[in-house]
C-alpha positions as CSV (number, residue, x, y, z in Angstrom):
1,M,81.2,74.5,123.2
2,P,81.2,76.6,126.4
3,Y,83.9,76.7,129.0
4,N,86.0,73.5,129.1
5,A,87.4,72.5,132.4
6,T,89.5,69.7,131.0
7,F,92.8,69.9,129.2
8,T,92.9,68.0,125.9
9,A,95.0,64.9,125.9
10,T,96.2,65.6,122.3
11,E,96.7,69.0,120.9
12,P,95.1,69.8,117.5
13,L,97.3,70.5,114.5
14,R,97.9,74.2,113.7
15,A,96.5,73.7,110.2
16,D,93.2,72.5,111.8
17,V,93.1,75.4,114.3
18,D,93.7,77.9,111.4
19,M,90.6,76.5,109.7
20,L,88.2,76.7,112.7
21,P,85.1,78.8,111.9
22,G,83.8,81.4,114.2
23,P,85.1,82.5,117.7
24,T,87.6,80.2,119.5
25,V,89.8,80.6,122.5
26,L,92.9,78.5,122.9
27,E,94.0,78.2,126.5
28,F,97.6,77.0,126.9
29,G,98.6,75.8,130.4
30,A,99.0,72.8,132.6
31,P,96.9,71.2,135.3
32,W,99.7,71.5,137.9
33,C,100.4,75.2,137.1
34,G,99.4,77.5,140.0
35,Y,98.8,80.5,137.8
36,C,96.5,78.3,135.6
37,V,94.5,77.1,138.6
38,N,94.2,80.6,140.0
39,A,92.9,82.0,136.7
40,Q,90.2,79.4,136.2
41,P,87.4,81.1,138.2
42,Q,87.8,84.3,136.1
43,I,88.0,82.4,132.9
44,E,84.9,80.4,133.7
45,A,83.0,83.5,134.7
46,A,83.8,85.3,131.5
47,F,82.9,82.2,129.4
48,A,79.5,82.1,131.1
49,R,78.6,85.3,129.2
50,H,79.9,83.8,125.9
51,P,78.5,80.3,125.9
52,H,78.9,79.6,122.2
53,V,82.6,80.5,122.0
54,R,84.7,77.4,121.4
55,H,87.2,76.9,124.3
56,I,90.1,74.5,123.8
57,R,92.3,73.9,126.8
58,I,95.7,72.6,125.7
59,E,98.2,71.1,128.1
60,D,101.3,72.7,127.0
61,A,104.9,71.7,127.6
62,R,108.4,72.2,126.2
63,G,108.6,71.1,122.6
64,R,104.8,70.9,122.0
65,P,104.3,72.3,118.5
66,L,101.0,74.2,118.8
67,G,102.2,76.3,121.8
68,R,105.5,77.0,120.0
69,S,103.7,78.0,116.9
70,Y,101.9,80.7,118.9
71,K,105.1,81.6,120.8
72,V,103.6,80.8,124.2
73,K,106.1,81.4,127.0
74,L,104.0,81.8,130.1
75,W,100.9,80.0,131.4
76,P,98.1,80.5,131.2
77,T,98.0,82.1,127.8
78,L,94.7,82.7,126.2
79,V,94.7,83.2,122.4
80,F,91.5,84.7,121.0
81,L,90.7,83.6,117.4
82,R,88.0,84.5,114.9
83,D,87.8,82.2,111.9
84,G,91.3,80.8,112.8
85,Q,93.0,84.2,112.9
86,E,94.4,85.6,116.2
87,R,92.7,88.8,117.3
88,S,94.2,89.2,120.7
89,R,95.8,87.3,123.6
90,L,96.0,87.5,127.4
91,V,98.9,86.2,129.4
92,R,98.2,85.3,133.0
93,P,94.9,87.0,133.1
94,A,93.8,88.1,136.6
95,R,90.5,90.0,135.9
96,T,87.3,88.6,134.5
97,E,86.6,92.0,132.8
98,D,89.8,91.7,130.7
99,I,88.8,88.2,129.6
100,D,85.3,89.3,128.9
101,R,86.5,92.2,126.8
102,A,88.7,90.0,124.7
103,L,85.9,87.5,124.3
104,A,83.6,90.3,123.1
105,G,86.2,91.2,120.5
106,I,85.8,87.8,118.8
107,D,82.1,87.2,119.7
108,P,80.1,89.8,117.6
109,D,76.8,88.8,119.2
110,R,78.0,89.8,122.6
111,A,80.3,92.8,121.7
112,V,77.5,95.3,122.2
113,A,76.4,93.8,125.5
114,A,80.0,93.8,126.9
115,G,80.5,97.5,125.9
116,A,77.3,98.4,127.7
117,R,78.6,97.4,131.1
């Protein structure tokens, strides 16, 4: 379940996302989005320290229901969930540290380690 470099072809239903157990990150974006491409090294580096956090990359577009249900307006948007509930989000993240801190907020096994840095 670590970092996922590929966008999903079909997005999951919101009801299914709401029932996901444990820590999950939804990444909304598009493969042709320059902001999304530029953010990938930072996202991948942060996920390296949180290998058991589920990462779902969703190719978003106008009218796609999952992105609209989370009110996504800019890409990439990372939505950090714990047991299906949103805990935080980052829009167009530029720093690995910011992503790592948000991951620590949903990943209790790594929260202490992230705070020790």
